[in-house]
Structures are given as structure tokens and as C-alpha cells.
N, CA, C and O atoms as a Tinker XYZ file with bonds, in Angstrom:
   528  protein
     1  N     91.356000  189.491000  101.948000    73     2
     2  CA    91.744000  190.138000  100.719000    64     1     3
     3  C     92.552000  191.400000  101.036000    63     2     4     5
     4  O     92.169000  192.189000  101.900000    81     3
     5  N     93.645000  191.578000  100.348000    73     3     6
     6  CA    94.526000  192.723000  100.550000    64     5     7
     7  C     93.907000  193.966000   99.910000    63     6     8     9
     8  O     93.416000  193.931000   98.781000    81     7
     9  N     93.946000  195.045000  100.654000    73     7    10
    10  CA    93.418000  196.312000  100.146000    64     9    11
    11  C     94.467000  197.008000   99.295000    63    10    12    13
    12  O     95.668000  196.876000   99.529000    81    11
    13  N     93.995000  197.745000   98.312000    73    11    14
    14  CA    94.887000  198.512000   97.454000    64    13    15
    15  C     95.589000  199.596000   98.279000    63    14    16    17
    16  O     94.925000  200.325000   99.016000    81    15
    17  N     96.915000  199.716000   98.171000    73    15    18
    18  CA    97.652000  200.710000   98.960000    64    17    19
    19  C     97.217000  202.151000   98.678000    63    18    20    21
    20  O     97.296000  203.002000   99.563000    81    19
    21  N     96.766000  202.427000   97.472000    73    19    22
    22  CA    96.313000  203.783000   97.145000    64    21    23
    23  C     94.988000  204.096000   97.832000    63    22    24    25
    24  O     94.762000  205.228000   98.260000    81    23
    25  N     94.119000  203.107000   97.938000    73    23    26
    26  CA    92.862000  203.284000   98.662000    64    25    27
    27  C     93.173000  203.527000  100.136000    63    26    28    29
    28  O     92.560000  204.385000  100.771000    81    27
    29  N     94.120000  202.774000  100.675000    73    27    30
    30  CA    94.492000  202.942000  102.082000    64    29    31
    31  C     95.134000  204.309000  102.328000    63    30    32    33
    32  O     94.880000  204.928000  103.362000    81    31
    33  N     95.952000  204.783000  101.405000    73    31    34
    34  CA    96.548000  206.119000  101.554000    64    33    35
    35  C     95.450000  207.176000  101.539000    63    34    36    37
    36  O     95.490000  208.121000  102.327000    81    35
    37  N     94.481000  207.027000  100.658000    73    35    38
    38  CA    93.352000  207.947000  100.639000    64    37    39
    39  C     92.636000  207.919000  101.990000    63    38    40    41
    40  O     92.309000  208.969000  102.542000    81    39
    41  N     92.394000  206.731000  102.516000    73    39    42
    42  CA    91.732000  206.596000  103.811000    64    41    43
    43  C     92.523000  207.240000  104.939000    63    42    44    45
    44  O     91.954000  207.933000  105.782000    81    43
    45  N     93.828000  207.016000  104.958000    73    43    46
    46  CA    94.684000  207.649000  105.977000    64    45    47
    47  C     94.601000  209.167000  105.892000    63    46    48    49
    48  O     94.522000  209.853000  106.911000    81    47
    49  N     94.619000  209.687000  104.659000    73    47    50
    50  CA    94.545000  211.139000  104.473000    64    49    51
    51  C     93.203000  211.694000  104.941000    63    50    52    53
    52  O     93.163000  212.728000  105.609000    81    51
    53  N     92.110000  211.024000  104.600000    73    51    54
    54  CA    90.776000  211.472000  105.037000    64    53    55
    55  C     90.716000  211.488000  106.558000    63    54    56    57
    56  O     90.233000  212.451000  107.155000    81    55
    57  N     91.202000  210.430000  107.178000    73    55    58
    58  CA    91.137000  210.322000  108.636000    64    57    59
    59  C     92.029000  211.375000  109.303000    63    58    60    61
    60  O     91.588000  212.059000  110.226000    81    59
    61  N     93.257000  211.508000  108.850000    73    59    62
    62  CA    94.199000  212.427000  109.499000    64    61    63
    63  C     93.881000  213.891000  109.219000    63    62    64    65
    64  O     93.974000  214.733000  110.112000    81    63
    65  N     93.511000  214.187000  107.994000    73    63    66
    66  CA    93.370000  215.593000  107.608000    64    65    67
    67  C     91.964000  216.143000  107.781000    63    66    68    69
    68  O     91.781000  217.360000  107.787000    81    67
    69  N     90.984000  215.291000  107.918000    73    67    70
    70  CA    89.618000  215.771000  108.128000    64    69    71
    71  C     89.128000  215.386000  109.522000    63    70    72    73
    72  O     88.880000  216.253000  110.360000    81    71
    73  N     88.991000  214.099000  109.761000    73    71    74
    74  CA    88.401000  213.634000  111.023000    64    73    75
    75  C     89.245000  214.042000  112.233000    63    74    76    77
    76  O     88.750000  214.713000  113.139000    81    75
    77  N     90.505000  213.641000  112.247000    73    75    78
    78  CA    91.329000  213.911000  113.420000    64    77    79
    79  C     91.517000  215.409000  113.649000    63    78    80    81
    80  O     91.522000  215.855000  114.797000    81    79
    81  N     91.669000  216.193000  112.584000    73    79    82
    82  CA    91.816000  217.645000  112.740000    64    81    83
    83  C     90.555000  218.243000  113.348000    63    82    84    85
    84  O     90.650000  219.108000  114.219000    81    83
    85  N     89.370000  217.803000  112.912000    73    83    86
    86  CA    88.117000  218.313000  113.469000    64    85    87
    87  C     87.983000  217.946000  114.944000    63    86    88    89
    88  O     87.585000  218.780000  115.757000    81    87
    89  N     88.310000  216.710000  115.290000    73    87    90
    90  CA    88.188000  216.280000  116.683000    64    89    91
    91  C     89.241000  216.951000  117.570000    63    90    92    93
    92  O     88.968000  217.254000  118.732000    81    91
    93  N     90.433000  217.182000  117.034000    73    91    94
    94  CA    91.464000  217.914000  117.772000    64    93    95
    95  C     91.007000  219.345000  118.056000    63    94    96    97
    96  O     91.231000  219.875000  119.144000    81    95
    97  N     90.366000  219.959000  117.068000    73    95    98
    98  CA    89.875000  221.321000  117.227000    64    97    99
    99  C     88.837000  221.391000  118.349000    63    98   100   101
   100  O     88.860000  222.317000  119.159000    81    99
   101  N     87.931000  220.415000  118.396000    73    99   102
   102  CA    86.920000  220.422000  119.445000    64   101   103
   103  C     87.554000  220.191000  120.815000    63   102   104   105
   104  O     87.195000  220.857000  121.786000    81   103
   105  N     88.485000  219.259000  120.895000    73   103   106
   106  CA    89.171000  219.025000  122.169000    64   105   107
   107  C     89.925000  220.272000  122.622000    63   106   108   109
   108  O     89.959000  220.575000  123.815000    81   107
   109  N     90.530000  220.997000  121.681000    73   107   110
   110  CA    91.239000  222.238000  122.022000    64   109   111
   111  C     90.254000  223.274000  122.555000    63   110   112   113
   112  O     90.576000  224.006000  123.491000    81   111
   113  N     89.066000  223.343000  121.975000    73   111   114
   114  CA    88.052000  224.277000  122.473000    64   113   115
   115  C     87.598000  223.887000  123.874000    63   114   116   117
   116  O     87.405000  224.754000  124.728000    81   115
   117  N     87.425000  222.584000  124.118000    73   115   118
   118  CA    87.041000  222.133000  125.459000    64   117   119
   119  C     88.101000  222.504000  126.490000    63   118   120   121
   120  O     87.782000  222.839000  127.630000    81   119
   121  N     89.355000  222.440000  126.078000    73   119   122
   122  CA    90.463000  222.743000  126.983000    64   121   123
   123  C     90.794000  224.238000  127.022000    63   122   124   125
   124  O     91.684000  224.666000  127.757000    81   123
   125  N     90.074000  225.017000  126.230000    73   123   126
   126  CA    90.333000  226.460000  126.103000    64   125   127
   127  C     91.764000  226.712000  125.652000    63   126   128   129
   128  O     92.408000  227.671000  126.080000    81   127
   129  N     92.241000  225.846000  124.794000    73   127   130
   130  CA    93.587000  225.966000  124.252000    64   129   131
   131  C     93.575000  226.939000  123.081000    63   130   132   133
   132  O     92.616000  226.986000  122.310000    81   131
   133  N     94.630000  227.701000  122.958000    73   131   134
   134  CA    94.743000  228.633000  121.832000    64   133   135
   135  C     95.044000  227.903000  120.536000    63   134   136   137
   136  O     94.905000  228.471000  119.453000    81   135
   137  N     95.457000  226.639000  120.642000    73   135   138
   138  CA    95.842000  225.882000  119.451000    64   137   139
   139  C     94.596000  225.357000  118.761000    63   138   140   141
   140  O     93.873000  224.531000  119.319000    81   139
   141  N     94.347000  225.826000  117.570000    73   139   142
   142  CA    93.295000  225.263000  116.740000    64   141   143
   143  C     91.877000  225.568000  117.146000    63   142   144   145
   144  O     90.960000  224.948000  116.607000    81   143
   145  N     91.633000  226.494000  118.073000    73   143   146
   146  CA    90.263000  226.766000  118.487000    64   145   147
   147  C     89.514000  227.468000  117.369000    63   146   148   149
   148  O     88.365000  227.121000  117.093000    81   147
   149  N     90.116000  228.423000  116.732000    73   147   150
   150  CA    89.549000  229.081000  115.559000    64   149   151
   151  C     88.103000  229.494000  115.704000    63   150   152   153
   152  O     87.766000  230.329000  116.544000    81   151
   153  N     87.245000  228.905000  114.880000    73   151   154
   154  CA    85.831000  229.272000  114.834000    64   153   155
   155  C     85.090000  228.941000  116.118000    63   154   156   157
   156  O     84.008000  229.480000  116.352000    81   155
   157  N     85.639000  228.071000  116.956000    73   155   158
   158  CA    84.979000  227.721000  118.220000    64   157   159
   159  C     85.330000  228.692000  119.357000    63   158   160   161
   160  O     84.789000  228.572000  120.456000    81   159
   161  N     86.215000  229.637000  119.107000    73   159   162
   162  CA    86.652000  230.562000  120.156000    64   161   163
   163  C     85.480000  231.244000  120.871000    63   162   164   165
   164  O     85.515000  231.332000  122.098000    81   163
   165  N     84.441000  231.734000  120.173000    73   163   166
   166  CA    83.337000  232.396000  120.889000    64   165   167
   167  C     82.600000  231.472000  121.863000    63   166   168   169
   168  O     81.908000  231.952000  122.760000    81   167
   169  N     82.741000  230.160000  121.697000    73   167   170
   170  CA    82.018000  229.203000  122.529000    64   169   171
   171  C     82.897000  228.565000  123.603000    63   170   172   173
   172  O     82.402000  227.800000  124.431000    81   171
   173  N     84.178000  228.868000  123.596000    73   171   174
   174  CA    85.120000  228.202000  124.495000    64   173   175
   175  C     84.758000  228.399000  125.963000    63   174   176   177
   176  O     84.860000  227.456000  126.747000    81   175
   177  N     84.334000  229.608000  126.355000    73   175   178
   178  CA    83.970000  229.833000  127.758000    64   177   179
   179  C     82.767000  228.992000  128.159000    63   178   180   181
   180  O     82.729000  228.452000  129.265000    81   179
   181  N     81.793000  228.876000  127.279000    73   179   182
   182  CA    80.612000  228.061000  127.579000    64   181   183
   183  C     80.961000  226.582000  127.643000    63   182   184   185
   184  O     80.448000  225.858000  128.496000    81   183
   185  N     81.822000  226.134000  126.754000    73   183   186
   186  CA    82.237000  224.729000  126.768000    64   185   187
   187  C     83.035000  224.403000  128.018000    63   186   188   189
   188  O     82.952000  223.293000  128.545000    81   187
   189  N     83.806000  225.367000  128.488000    73   187   190
   190  CA    84.692000  225.128000  129.626000    64   189   191
   191  C     83.926000  224.839000  130.925000    63   190   192   193
   192  O     84.468000  224.184000  131.815000    81   191
   193  N     82.698000  225.305000  131.051000    73   191   194
   194  CA    81.935000  225.100000  132.287000    64   193   195
   195  C     81.197000  223.760000  132.309000    63   194   196   197
   196  O     80.558000  223.427000  133.308000    81   195
   197  N     81.275000  222.997000  131.237000    73   195   198
   198  CA    80.622000  221.688000  131.214000    64   197   199
   199  C     81.273000  220.750000  132.224000    63   198   200   201
   200  O     82.479000  220.820000  132.465000    81   199
   201  N     80.469000  219.880000  132.808000    73   199   202
   202  CA    81.007000  218.856000  133.708000    64   201   203
   203  C     81.768000  217.825000  132.877000    63   202   204   205
   204  O     81.602000  217.777000  131.658000    81   203
   205  N     82.587000  217.009000  133.509000    73   203   206
   206  CA    83.293000  215.962000  132.751000    64   205   207
   207  C     82.335000  215.047000  131.975000    63   206   208   209
   208  O     82.627000  214.688000  130.834000    81   207
   209  N     81.203000  214.666000  132.568000    73   207   210
   210  CA    80.241000  213.821000  131.853000    64   209   211
   211  C     79.627000  214.554000  130.662000    63   210   212   213
   212  O     79.417000  213.958000  129.605000    81   211
   213  N     79.342000  215.833000  130.829000    73   211   214
   214  CA    78.796000  216.621000  129.728000    64   213   215
   215  C     79.823000  216.785000  128.614000    63   214   216   217
   216  O     79.474000  216.743000  127.434000    81   215
   217  N     81.066000  216.969000  128.979000    73   215   218
   218  CA    82.132000  217.065000  127.964000    64   217   219
   219  C     82.264000  215.762000  127.186000    63   218   220   221
   220  O     82.426000  215.760000  125.966000    81   219
   221  N     82.191000  214.667000  127.910000    73   219   222
   222  CA    82.277000  213.355000  127.273000    64   221   223
   223  C     81.127000  213.172000  126.284000    63   222   224   225
   224  O     81.337000  212.715000  125.161000    81   223
   225  N     79.923000  213.526000  126.700000    73   223   226
   226  CA    78.763000  213.414000  125.812000    64   225   227
   227  C     78.903000  214.339000  124.609000    63   226   228   229
   228  O     78.594000  213.940000  123.486000    81   227
   229  N     79.368000  215.572000  124.830000    73   227   230
   230  CA    79.570000  216.510000  123.719000    64   229   231
   231  C     80.610000  215.969000  122.749000    63   230   232   233
   232  O     80.443000  216.070000  121.534000    81   231
   233  N     81.684000  215.396000  123.285000    73   231   234
   234  CA    82.738000  214.824000  122.447000    64   233   235
   235  C     82.175000  213.678000  121.584000    63   234   236   237
   236  O     82.512000  213.562000  120.406000    81   235
   237  N     81.324000  212.844000  122.177000    73   235   238
   238  CA    80.707000  211.754000  121.419000    64   237   239
   239  C     79.814000  212.317000  120.315000    63   238   240   241
   240  O     79.862000  211.846000  119.178000    81   239
   241  N     79.005000  213.315000  120.641000    73   239   242
   242  CA    78.112000  213.906000  119.644000    64   241   243
   243  C     78.888000  214.508000  118.476000    63   242   244   245
   244  O     78.521000  214.318000  117.316000    81   243
   245  N     79.956000  215.230000  118.786000    73   243   246
   246  CA    80.779000  215.811000  117.724000    64   245   247
   247  C     81.401000  214.702000  116.881000    63   246   248   249
   248  O     81.421000  214.788000  115.654000    81   247
   249  N     81.905000  213.666000  117.538000    73   247   250
   250  CA    82.528000  212.563000  116.809000    64   249   251
   251  C     81.525000  211.878000  115.883000    63   250   252   253
   252  O     81.846000  211.581000  114.733000    81   251
   253  N     80.322000  211.628000  116.373000    73   251   254
   254  CA    79.291000  210.988000  115.549000    64   253   255
   255  C     78.946000  211.871000  114.342000    63   254   256   257
   256  O     78.792000  211.368000  113.229000    81   255
   257  N     78.824000  213.181000  114.562000    73   255   258
   258  CA    78.499000  214.089000  113.458000    64   257   259
   259  C     79.615000  214.142000  112.417000    63   258   260   261
   260  O     79.345000  214.097000  111.217000    81   259
   261  N     80.858000  214.237000  112.865000    73   259   262
   262  CA    81.995000  214.265000  111.941000    64   261   263
   263  C     82.057000  212.947000  111.165000    63   262   264   265
   264  O     82.225000  212.949000  109.945000    81   263
   265  N     81.919000  211.820000  111.875000    73   263   266
   266  CA    81.975000  210.516000  111.219000    64   265   267
   267  C     80.857000  210.368000  110.197000    63   266   268   269
   268  O     81.075000  209.833000  109.109000    81   267
   269  N     79.663000  210.837000  110.539000    73   267   270
   270  CA    78.538000  210.723000  109.618000    64   269   271
   271  C     78.745000  211.590000  108.380000    63   270   272   273
   272  O     78.413000  211.179000  107.268000    81   271
   273  N     79.293000  212.787000  108.573000    73   271   274
   274  CA    79.573000  213.656000  107.431000    64   273   275
   275  C     80.575000  213.000000  106.480000    63   274   276   277
   276  O     80.405000  213.055000  105.262000    81   275
   277  N     81.606000  212.388000  107.030000    73   275   278
   278  CA    82.596000  211.695000  106.198000    64   277   279
   279  C     81.940000  210.518000  105.479000    63   278   280   281
   280  O     82.171000  210.315000  104.287000    81   279
   281  N     81.127000  209.744000  106.192000    73   279   282
   282  CA    80.450000  208.593000  105.580000    64   281   283
   283  C     79.519000  209.038000  104.455000    63   282   284   285
   284  O     79.458000  208.393000  103.408000    81   283
   285  N     78.798000  210.134000  104.667000    73   283   286
   286  CA    77.892000  210.649000  103.634000    64   285   287
   287  C     78.668000  211.079000  102.392000    63   286   288   289
   288  O     78.269000  210.774000  101.268000    81   287
   289  N     79.778000  211.788000  102.599000    73   287   290
   290  CA    80.596000  212.227000  101.467000    64   289   291
   291  C     81.148000  211.030000  100.702000    63   290   292   293
   292  O     81.063000  210.985000   99.474000    81   291
   293  N     81.712000  210.063000  101.418000    73   291   294
   294  CA    82.276000  208.887000  100.743000    64   293   295
   295  C     81.187000  208.068000  100.060000    63   294   296   297
   296  O     81.404000  207.534000   98.972000    81   295
   297  N     80.016000  207.964000  100.688000    73   295   298
   298  CA    78.899000  207.273000  100.051000    64   297   299
   299  C     78.478000  207.969000   98.767000    63   298   300   301
   300  O     78.160000  207.316000   97.773000    81   299
   301  N     78.477000  209.304000   98.792000    73   299   302
   302  CA    78.154000  210.063000   97.575000    64   301   303
   303  C     79.196000  209.806000   96.487000    63   302   304   305
   304  O     78.853000  209.648000   95.316000    81   303
   305  N     80.461000  209.766000   96.878000    73   303   306
   306  CA    81.513000  209.479000   95.894000    64   305   307
   307  C     81.331000  208.082000   95.298000    63   306   308   309
   308  O     81.510000  207.891000   94.096000    81   307
   309  N     80.975000  207.106000   96.137000    73   307   310
   310  CA    80.710000  205.752000   95.636000    64   309   311
   311  C     79.576000  205.762000   94.608000    63   310   312   313
   312  O     79.689000  205.165000   93.538000    81   311
   313  N     78.489000  206.442000   94.948000    73   311   314
   314  CA    77.328000  206.490000   94.049000    64   313   315
   315  C     77.613000  207.298000   92.796000    63   314   316   317
   316  O     77.227000  206.899000   91.697000    81   315
   317  N     78.285000  208.428000   92.949000    73   315   318
   318  CA    78.559000  209.301000   91.818000    64   317   319
   319  C     79.468000  208.618000   90.807000    63   318   320   321
   320  O     79.317000  208.813000   89.601000    81   319
   321  N     80.406000  207.822000   91.294000    73   319   322
   322  CA    81.295000  207.100000   90.373000    64   321   323
   323  C     80.476000  206.165000   89.504000    63   322   324   325
   324  O     80.701000  206.080000   88.297000    81   323
   325  N     79.526000  205.464000   90.108000    73   323   326
   326  CA    78.713000  204.514000   89.359000    64   325   327
   327  C     77.727000  205.228000   88.445000    63   326   328   329
   328  O     77.495000  204.784000   87.320000    81   327
   329  N     77.149000  206.324000   88.911000    73   327   330
   330  CA    76.102000  207.000000   88.147000    64   329   331
   331  C     76.638000  208.024000   87.159000    63   330   332   333
   332  O     76.156000  208.114000   86.030000    81   331
   333  N     77.623000  208.787000   87.576000    73   331   334
   334  CA    78.070000  209.930000   86.789000    64   333   335
   335  C     79.453000  209.765000   86.178000    63   334   336   337
   336  O     79.934000  210.659000   85.483000    81   335
   337  N     80.091000  208.640000   86.428000    73   335   338
   338  CA    81.425000  208.439000   85.896000    64   337   339
   339  C     82.484000  209.247000   86.617000    63   338   340   341
   340  O     83.549000  209.506000   86.056000    81   339
   341  N     82.213000  209.653000   87.859000    73   339   342
   342  CA    83.182000  210.396000   88.652000    64   341   343
   343  C     84.430000  209.550000   88.864000    63   342   344   345
   344  O     84.352000  208.335000   89.046000    81   343
   345  N     85.574000  210.208000   88.836000    73   343   346
   346  CA    86.830000  209.518000   89.092000    64   345   347
   347  C     87.567000  210.242000   90.203000    63   346   348   349
   348  O     87.684000  211.468000   90.186000    81   347
   349  N     88.061000  209.486000   91.163000    73   347   350
   350  CA    88.856000  210.038000   92.259000    64   349   351
   351  C     90.145000  209.232000   92.287000    63   350   352   353
   352  O     90.137000  208.038000   92.586000    81   351
   353  N     91.250000  209.894000   91.972000    73   351   354
   354  CA    92.502000  209.156000   91.839000    64   353   355
   355  C     93.498000  209.505000   92.928000    63   354   356   357
   356  O     93.531000  210.623000   93.442000    81   355
   357  N     94.304000  208.515000   93.261000    73   355   358
   358  CA    95.429000  208.661000   94.178000    64   357   359
   359  C     96.588000  207.967000   93.478000    63   358   360   361
   360  O     96.542000  206.764000   93.224000    81   359
   361  N     97.623000  208.734000   93.169000    73   359   362
   362  CA    98.779000  208.193000   92.430000    64   361   363
   363  C     98.358000  207.539000   91.115000    63   362   364   365
   364  O     98.918000  206.520000   90.710000    81   363
   365  N     97.365000  208.137000   90.455000    73   363   366
   366  CA    96.910000  207.632000   89.171000    64   365   367
   367  C     95.957000  206.447000   89.245000    63   366   368   369
   368  O     95.561000  205.918000   88.206000    81   367
   369  N     95.580000  206.017000   90.439000    73   367   370
   370  CA    94.684000  204.872000   90.623000    64   369   371
   371  C     93.320000  205.382000   91.071000    63   370   372   373
   372  O     93.232000  206.178000   92.006000    81   371
   373  N     92.253000  204.930000   90.409000    73   371   374
   374  CA    90.903000  205.311000   90.796000    64   373   375
   375  C     90.544000  204.574000   92.086000    63   374   376   377
   376  O     90.265000  203.376000   92.069000    81   375
   377  N     90.555000  205.302000   93.202000    73   375   378
   378  CA    90.347000  204.664000   94.496000    64   377   379
   379  C     88.905000  204.207000   94.694000    63   378   380   381
   380  O     88.654000  203.277000   95.461000    81   379
   381  N     87.964000  204.842000   94.018000    73   379   382
   382  CA    86.572000  204.404000   94.131000    64   381   383
   383  C     86.407000  203.033000   93.491000    63   382   384   385
   384  O     85.782000  202.142000   94.066000    81   383
   385  N     86.969000  202.870000   92.306000    73   383   386
   386  CA    86.882000  201.573000   91.623000    64   385   387
   387  C     87.650000  200.484000   92.349000    63   386   388   389
   388  O     87.226000  199.328000   92.358000    81   387
   389  N     88.780000  200.839000   92.961000    73   387   390
   390  CA    89.628000  199.846000   93.629000    64   389   391
   391  C     89.118000  199.453000   95.011000    63   390   392   393
   392  O     89.570000  198.461000   95.583000    81   391
   393  N     88.175000  200.231000   95.548000    73   391   394
   394  CA    87.671000  199.930000   96.894000    64   393   395
   395  C     86.449000  199.029000   96.810000    63   394   396   397
   396  O     85.857000  198.843000   95.747000    81   395
   397  N     86.088000  198.474000   97.967000    73   395   398
   398  CA    84.840000  197.720000   98.080000    64   397   399
   399  C     83.718000  198.639000   98.529000    63   398   400   401
   400  O     82.706000  198.181000   99.060000    81   399
   401  N     83.897000  199.924000   98.319000    73   399   402
   402  CA    82.981000  200.954000   98.783000    64   401   403
   403  C     83.717000  201.804000   99.799000    63   402   404   405
   404  O     84.084000  201.319000  100.869000    81   403
   405  N     83.936000  203.067000   99.473000    73   403   406
   406  CA    84.718000  203.924000  100.366000    64   405   407
   407  C     84.058000  204.068000  101.734000    63   406   408   409
   408  O     84.729000  203.977000  102.763000    81   407
   409  N     82.742000  204.293000  101.746000    73   407   410
   410  CA    82.076000  204.484000  103.041000    64   409   411
   411  C     82.083000  203.208000  103.872000    63   410   412   413
   412  O     82.043000  203.271000  105.101000    81   411
   413  N     82.133000  202.062000  103.225000    73   411   414
   414  CA    82.184000  200.783000  103.947000    64   413   415
   415  C     83.558000  200.537000  104.573000    63   414   416   417
   416  O     83.714000  199.627000  105.386000    81   415
   417  N     84.543000  201.337000  104.200000    73   415   418
   418  CA    85.907000  201.156000  104.703000    64   417   419
   419  C     86.156000  201.870000  106.029000    63   418   420   421
   420  O     87.255000  201.774000  106.574000    81   419
   421  N     85.166000  202.580000  106.558000    73   419   422
   422  CA    85.390000  203.413000  107.739000    64   421   423
   423  C     85.411000  202.646000  109.052000    63   422   424   425
   424  O     86.289000  202.877000  109.883000    81   423
   425  N     84.461000  201.737000  109.254000    73   423   426
   426  CA    84.258000  201.110000  110.561000    64   425   427
   427  C     84.706000  199.650000  110.578000    63   426   428   429
   428  O     84.977000  199.053000  109.536000    81   427
   429  N     84.776000  199.099000  111.771000    73   427   430
   430  CA    85.155000  197.701000  111.941000    64   429   431
   431  C     86.599000  197.575000  112.376000    63   430   432   433
   432  O     87.337000  198.558000  112.445000    81   431
   433  N     86.987000  196.342000  112.667000    73   431   434
   434  CA    88.339000  196.134000  113.193000    64   433   435
   435  C     89.429000  196.473000  112.183000    63   434   436   437
   436  O     90.561000  196.761000  112.571000    81   435
   437  N     89.102000  196.442000  110.883000    73   435   438
   438  CA    90.054000  196.855000  109.846000    64   437   439
   439  C     89.622000  198.151000  109.173000    63   438   440   441
   440  O     90.080000  198.479000  108.079000    81   439
   441  N     88.725000  198.889000  109.848000    73   439   442
   442  CA    88.240000  200.154000  109.299000    64   441   443
   443  C     89.256000  201.265000  109.454000    63   442   444   445
   444  O     90.139000  201.201000  110.309000    81   443
   445  N     89.127000  202.267000  108.634000    73   443   446
   446  CA    90.082000  203.376000  108.642000    64   445   447
   447  C     90.119000  204.102000  109.976000    63   446   448   449
   448  O     91.188000  204.529000  110.415000    81   447
   449  N     88.966000  204.252000  110.634000    73   447   450
   450  CA    88.974000  204.944000  111.920000    64   449   451
   451  C     89.791000  204.157000  112.946000    63   450   452   453
   452  O     90.575000  204.735000  113.698000    81   451
   453  N     89.605000  202.855000  112.970000    73   451   454
   454  CA    90.330000  202.014000  113.932000    64   453   455
   455  C     91.831000  201.992000  113.591000    63   454   456   457
   456  O     92.675000  202.083000  114.482000    81   455
   457  N     92.148000  201.873000  112.316000    73   455   458
   458  CA    93.548000  201.720000  111.900000    64   457   459
   459  C     94.342000  203.020000  111.909000    63   458   460   461
   460  O     95.521000  203.022000  112.265000    81   459
   461  N     93.708000  204.130000  111.518000    73   459   462
   462  CA    94.487000  205.335000  111.222000    64   461   463
   463  C     94.190000  206.541000  112.103000    63   462   464   465
   464  O     94.933000  207.521000  112.061000    81   463
   465  N     93.129000  206.498000  112.898000    73   463   466
   466  CA    92.772000  207.670000  113.690000    64   465   467
   467  C     93.389000  207.612000  115.076000    63   466   468   469
   468  O     93.416000  206.557000  115.710000    81   467
   469  N     93.880000  208.738000  115.537000    73   467   470
   470  CA    94.365000  208.800000  116.915000    64   469   471
   471  C     93.213000  208.671000  117.903000    63   470   472   473
   472  O     93.443000  208.443000  119.091000    81   471
   473  N     91.978000  208.814000  117.429000    73   471   474
   474  CA    90.798000  208.733000  118.294000    64   473   475
   475  C     90.110000  207.374000  118.238000    63   474   476   477
   476  O     89.181000  207.125000  119.005000    81   475
   477  N     90.543000  206.503000  117.355000    73   475   478
   478  CA    89.913000  205.189000  117.235000    64   477   479
   479  C     88.534000  205.279000  116.611000    63   478   480   481
   480  O     88.150000  206.310000  116.060000    81   479
   481  N     87.801000  204.190000  116.707000    73   479   482
   482  CA    86.442000  204.141000  116.176000    64   481   483
   483  C     85.479000  204.508000  117.295000    63   482   484   485
   484  O     85.874000  204.544000  118.461000    81   483
   485  N     84.253000  204.772000  116.969000    73   483   486
   486  CA    83.264000  205.200000  117.966000    64   485   487
   487  C     83.076000  204.140000  119.050000    63   486   488   489
   488  O     82.785000  204.478000  120.198000    81   487
   489  N     83.236000  202.883000  118.706000    73   487   490
   490  CA    83.052000  201.834000  119.718000    64   489   491
   491  C     84.210000  201.753000  120.711000    63   490   492   493
   492  O     84.156000  200.976000  121.664000    81   491
   493  N     85.257000  202.552000  120.492000    73   491   494
   494  CA    86.377000  202.604000  121.427000    64   493   495
   495  C     86.133000  203.549000  122.603000    63   494   496   497
   496  O     86.911000  203.572000  123.557000    81   495
   497  N     85.058000  204.324000  122.535000    73   495   498
   498  CA    84.759000  205.269000  123.604000    64   497   499
   499  C     84.069000  204.586000  124.781000    63   498   500   501
   500  O     83.260000  203.679000  124.588000    81   499
   501  N     84.386000  205.018000  125.995000    73   499   502
   502  CA    83.640000  204.490000  127.135000    64   501   503
   503  C     82.195000  204.973000  127.088000    63   502   504   505
   504  O     81.904000  206.020000  126.510000    81   503
   505  N     81.305000  204.222000  127.687000    73   503   506
   506  CA    79.881000  204.580000  127.683000    64   505   507
   507  C     79.652000  205.864000  128.468000    63   506   508   509
   508  O     80.420000  206.220000  129.362000    81   507
   509  N     78.586000  206.536000  128.111000    73   507   510
   510  CA    78.177000  207.744000  128.826000    64   509   511
   511  C     77.385000  207.306000  130.058000    63   510   512   513
   512  O     76.463000  206.498000  129.951000    81   511
   513  N     77.746000  207.841000  131.230000    73   511   514
   514  CA    76.987000  207.472000  132.432000    64   513   515
   515  C     75.519000  207.866000  132.297000    63   514   516   517
   516  O     75.197000  208.883000  131.683000    81   515
   517  N     74.642000  207.064000  132.869000    73   515   518
   518  CA    73.218000  207.367000  132.844000    64   517   519
   519  C     72.939000  208.579000  133.719000    63   518   520   521
   520  O     73.582000  208.761000  134.753000    81   519
   521  N     71.978000  209.416000  133.310000    73   519   522
   522  CA    71.648000  210.576000  134.148000    64   521   523
   523  C     71.080000  210.141000  135.498000    63   522   524   525
   524  O     70.455000  209.087000  135.609000    81   523
   525  N     71.306000  210.967000  136.521000    73   523   526
   526  CA    70.816000  210.593000  137.862000    64   525   527
   527  C     69.306000  210.594000  137.941000    63   526   528
   528  O     68.743000  210.302000  138.995000    81   527
């Protein structure tokens, strides 16, 4: 089934402007980059001393938290539309009504994270090495 283009534009915007920006900010803090560190600046020195495996694990934890926050928000929008008559429009189209569930659109081979994120979906990450 073809997805509504307005729902997909909403998904691209959520992924690019929320998820990817948050993950870019964390990567910049890990690299001690001046670009986008912002609120993480006080922690940059502590993050910089992490081993590569610790950085990888921290990156996964941040990604899971960001993804869960987005899923919770979209799930709330799905529920609120049904319960409270909430409307969320993109180009005049109610994207909540046109979707099969906004939070359900995030994961999978046709999920927004896989399709639109520069970071891919969580299953695209290599496994964390087991502790010694």
C-alpha cells in the first residue's frame, strides 16, 4: 500500500529535524567539536576519555533514548487524535488520520528511520562487544 506523501514528509521532517540533529549533537560532543555541542559542552572532556567501545555503547544508549522519545510522542499523537480530536496537518492533510499509526511508521525496512535518517535504524548498528 502506498503511503500518503504528506505523512512521509512529516516523517522525513521528524527524522531530520529531531532525531538526526540530536544524534549529530551527541557525536559532535564525543568528537569535542565546536559544532552543535551546545548544552553538552560541560561534559565534552569526560566524553572524550571514553574508549571506542564505551563511545559505541553511549551512542547506542543515546540513540535508543531519542528513538523512544519520538515513539512516545507519536504514540501520544495517535491516541490524542482518537480520544481528543487532535489534528496534525501537513499541507492541509491530517497526517494522523492518513497514517496507519505514526509511531508504527518508525521502524522496519520501510520505516522512517531506515528510509530518512543518516543514522539508519537501531538494527543497523554493529553489536557491542561483550565485556572482558
